[in-house]
C-alpha positions in Angstrom: -0.1 -0.2 -0.2 2.9 2.2 0.7 4.2 2.1 -2.7 0.8 2.9 -4.2 0.6 6.0 -1.9 4.1 7.1 -3.4 3.1 6.5 -6.6 0.2 8.8 -6.2 2.3 11.4 -4.5 4.5 11.5 -7.3 1.8 11.8 -10.1 0.1 14.5 -7.7 3.4 16.6 -7.7 4.1 16.3 -11.4 1.7 19.4 -12.6 3.7 21.5 -10.3 7.1 20.3 -11.9 5.5 21.1 -15.4 4.5 24.6 -14.2 7.9 25.2 -13.0 9.3 24.4 -16.1 6.8 26.6 -17.7 7.7 29.4 -15.6 11.3 28.9 -16.8 10.1 29.5 -20.5 8.1 32.4 -19.6 10.9 34.3 -18.0 13.4 33.1 -20.8 10.9 33.9 -23.7 9.1 37.0 -22.7 11.6 38.6 -19.9 9.5 38.1 -16.9 6.6 36.2 -15.4 3.2 38.1 -15.5 1.4 37.8 -12.5 -1.4 40.1 -13.6 -2.3 37.9 -16.9 -0.2 34.7 -16.6 -2.6 32.8 -19.1 -2.2 35.4 -21.8 1.4 35.2 -21.3 1.5 31.5 -21.6 -0.6 31.9 -24.9 2.4 33.8 -26.3 5.2 30.9 -25.6 6.4 29.0 -28.8 8.0 25.7 -28.8 9.2 24.1 -25.7 7.6 26.8 -23.8 4.3 26.1 -25.4 4.5 22.5 -25.0 5.3 23.0 -21.2 2.1 24.8 -20.9 0.2 21.8 -22.6 2.1 19.2 -20.5 1.1 21.0 -17.3 -2.7 20.7 -18.4 -2.3 17.3 -19.4 -0.5 16.6 -15.9 -3.5 17.4 -14.1 -5.9 15.6 -16.1 -3.6 12.4 -15.5 -3.8 13.2 -12.0 -7.6 12.8 -12.2 -7.8 9.5 -14.0 -4.9 8.0 -11.7 -6.5 9.1 -8.6 -9.8 7.9 -9.5 -8.3 4.3 -10.3 -6.2 4.5 -7.1 -9.6 5.4 -5.2 -11.3 2.5 -6.8 -8.7 0.1 -5.7 -8.9 1.3 -2.1 -12.4 1.3 -1.6 -12.7 -2.3 -3.3 -9.5 -3.5 -1.0 -8.0 -4.7 -4.1 -4.4 -3.8 -3.3 -2.0 -6.8 -4.4 1.1 -7.2 -6.4 -0.5 -6.1 -9.8 -1.9 -2.9 -8.4 1.7 -2.1 -7.2 3.5 -2.9 -10.5 0.5 -1.1 -12.3 1.0 2.2 -10.1 4.9 1.9 -10.5 4.5 1.5 -14.4 2.2 4.6 -14.3 4.6 6.6 -12.5 7.4 5.5 -15.0 5.2 5.7 -18.3 4.4 9.1 -17.1 8.1 10.2 -16.5 8.8 9.2 -20.2 5.6 11.1 -21.3 7.0 14.0 -19.4 10.2 14.1 -21.2 8.8 13.0 -24.5 6.4 16.0 -24.4 8.9 18.6 -23.7 11.6 17.3 -26.4 8.5 17.0 -29.1 8.9 13.4 -29.5 5.1 12.9 -30.6 5.2 9.0 -31.1 6.8 8.4 -28.0 4.7 10.8 -26.1 1.7 9.2 -28.2 2.7 5.7 -26.7 3.5 6.8 -23.4 0.0 8.1 -23.1 -1.7 4.9 -24.3 0.3 3.0 -22.1 -0.5 5.1 -18.9 -4.0 4.7 -20.1 -3.8 1.0 -19.8 -2.5 1.1 -16.5 -5.4 3.1 -15.5 -8.0 0.6 -17.1 -5.9 -2.1 -15.4 -6.4 -0.6 -12.1 -10.1 -0.1 -12.5 -10.3 -3.6 -14.1 -8.8 -4.9 -10.8 -11.0 -3.0 -8.4 -14.1 -4.1 -10.2 -13.2 -7.6 -10.3 -12.4 -7.8 -6.6 -15.9 -7.0 -5.6 -17.7 -9.9 -4.4 -20.6 -11.2 -6.6 
């Protein structure tokens, strides 16, 4: 169970890491971090700066799905080795996704997204199948 919670924690902090990277690009591409109109400033970013903003949004989306999957596993008391491996795999795959997104490796990013989604489906499947009939 500890490993699952650690994995959830890692995924929970990924949006903040992406946001920090986006902040770097905001400053490097525009000369400042606009606290008054941050979304307007983000819309002006190009290249890796723009991708960091899209990555930030996607990290929040992934957190929602993964959190729901982990919650389903906890509610159904379905923690087992498969769940642990799916959670670890999800974190590693999201790490690959993170790097692939920033470095503009679209095919790798797409593949990582699909594999990460499959991990979440596996978590939901494990939760559903552990409910007594």
